[in-house]
C-alpha positions in Angstrom: 28.4 -6.8 7.9 28.0 -8.3 11.3 24.7 -9.8 12.2 22.5 -8.2 14.9 19.4 -9.9 16.3 18.2 -6.5 17.6 17.5 -5.5 13.9 15.0 -8.3 13.4 11.5 -6.9 13.2 8.5 -9.1 14.0 5.0 -8.2 15.1 1.7 -6.7 13.9 1.3 -3.3 12.4 -1.5 -0.7 12.3 -2.7 0.7 9.0 -4.3 4.1 8.8 -5.9 5.5 5.7 -6.6 9.2 5.8 -5.8 9.1 9.6 -8.4 6.4 10.3 -7.4 2.8 11.2 -8.6 0.0 9.1 -8.6 -2.4 12.0 -7.5 -6.1 11.8 -5.4 -7.1 8.8 -4.0 -10.5 7.8 -0.6 -11.4 6.4 1.2 -8.1 7.1 1.7 -5.2 4.8 3.6 -5.7 1.5 5.7 -2.9 -0.1 6.7 -3.4 -3.7 8.9 -1.0 -5.7 9.3 -1.5 -9.5 11.7 0.2 -11.8 11.7 0.2 -15.6 15.1 0.5 -17.2 16.6 0.7 -20.6 19.9 -0.9 -21.6 22.3 0.8 -23.9 24.0 -1.5 -26.4 26.7 -0.4 -28.8 27.8 -2.1 -32.0 31.4 -2.1 -30.8 30.7 -4.1 -27.7 29.2 -7.5 -26.8 28.0 -6.2 -23.4 25.6 -3.6 -22.1 27.4 -0.2 -21.9 25.0 1.6 -19.6 21.6 1.3 -17.9 19.2 4.1 -17.3 16.2 4.1 -15.0 13.2 5.5 -17.0 10.4 5.1 -14.4 9.7 3.8 -10.9 6.5 2.8 -9.2 5.6 1.7 -5.7 2.7 -0.3 -4.3 1.3 -1.3 -0.9 -0.9 -4.3 -0.4 -2.6 -5.8 2.6 -5.7 -7.8 3.4 -8.4 -6.0 5.4 -10.5 -8.2 7.8 -12.8 -5.5 9.1 -15.5 -5.2 6.6 -16.8 -1.7 7.4 -18.4 0.3 4.7 -15.8 2.9 5.2 -13.0 0.4 4.5 -14.8 -1.0 1.5 -15.3 2.5 0.1 -11.6 3.4 0.5 -10.3 0.1 -0.9 -12.6 0.2 -3.9 -12.0 3.9 -4.6 -15.6 5.0 -4.1 -16.1 8.7 -3.5 -17.0 9.8 0.0 -20.4 11.0 -1.2 -21.3 7.3 -1.9 -21.3 6.6 1.8 -24.2 8.0 3.7 -25.8 6.6 6.9 -26.1 2.9 6.7 -25.7 2.7 2.9 -22.7 2.5 0.6 -23.5 2.9 -3.1 -21.0 1.1 -5.4 -20.1 2.9 -8.6 -20.2 6.5 -9.7 -19.7 8.8 -12.7 -16.6 10.3 -11.1 -13.6 10.3 -13.4 -11.1 11.5 -10.8 -9.6 8.9 -8.5 -9.5 9.6 -4.8 -6.0 10.2 -3.3 -5.3 9.0 0.2 -2.6 9.5 2.8 -1.5 6.3 4.6 0.4 5.6 7.8 1.7 2.2 8.7 3.1 1.8 12.3 4.8 -1.4 13.3 7.8 -2.9 15.0 11.1 -1.4 14.3 14.7 -2.4 15.0 16.0 -2.6 18.6 12.4 -3.0 19.9 11.6 0.4 18.5 8.7 1.6 16.3 8.8 1.9 12.5 6.5 4.4 10.9 5.9 4.5 7.2 4.2 7.7 6.0 2.7 7.6 2.5 2.0 11.0 1.0 -0.3 10.0 -1.9 -1.9 6.7 -2.5 -4.6 5.6 -5.0 -6.6 2.3 -4.8 -5.8 0.0 -7.7 -6.2 -3.7 -8.5 -9.5 -4.1 -6.8 -9.8 -7.5 -5.3 -12.8 -9.7 -4.5 -14.9 -8.9 -1.5 -15.3 -12.3 0.1 -18.3 -12.7 2.3 -20.0 -15.6 4.0 -17.2 -18.2 3.9 -17.9 -21.1 6.2 -14.2 -21.7 7.1 -12.9 -18.2 7.7 -13.8 -14.6 8.3 -14.8 -12.2 5.5 -11.9 -10.2 3.9 -11.1 -7.8 1.2 -7.6 -7.3 -0.4 -6.4 -3.8 -0.5 -3.9 -2.6 -3.1 -2.7 1.0 -3.5 -0.3 2.6 -6.0 1.8 5.3 -4.5 2.3 8.7 -6.2 5.3 10.9 -5.5 5.1 14.1 -3.5 8.3 16.2 -3.5 10.1 13.4 -5.4 9.3 10.7 -2.7 6.6 8.0 -2.4 7.0 7.7 1.3 9.2 8.1 4.3 10.4 5.5 6.8 11.2 6.7 10.4 12.5 4.5 13.2 12.1 5.7 16.8 
């Protein structure tokens, strides 16, 4: 395959959760796909005869720098009813996790735009809310596990 510098993508992206931007982020957006596989071995062979995929998972992670209560609520999987006025209550008796849609818009190949649309995402791996650091701004890591919709986690469109 020939190299093409026009396919190099560099630049910031915008993250929207449920259609609302989270504001400034740090370190970009990380996409991770994991697959679990099983290997088939046979007594008559010294090698693996076949490999089957038995599950797949996908995750999105980023660091949110804008510490709004709405961002904290979504990143920590708090129900919308926990945010009212100037107050965000942490913790609830809800047993159902909140599903979100996500859109990530950034630089695409050939100076275009790349849009990643996530159909269903659930906050997981809740990180530490870091406040009051002397040497840096406050931040909160965001980690979402994607759930499939119509056999897909997300779509990537370049325009």
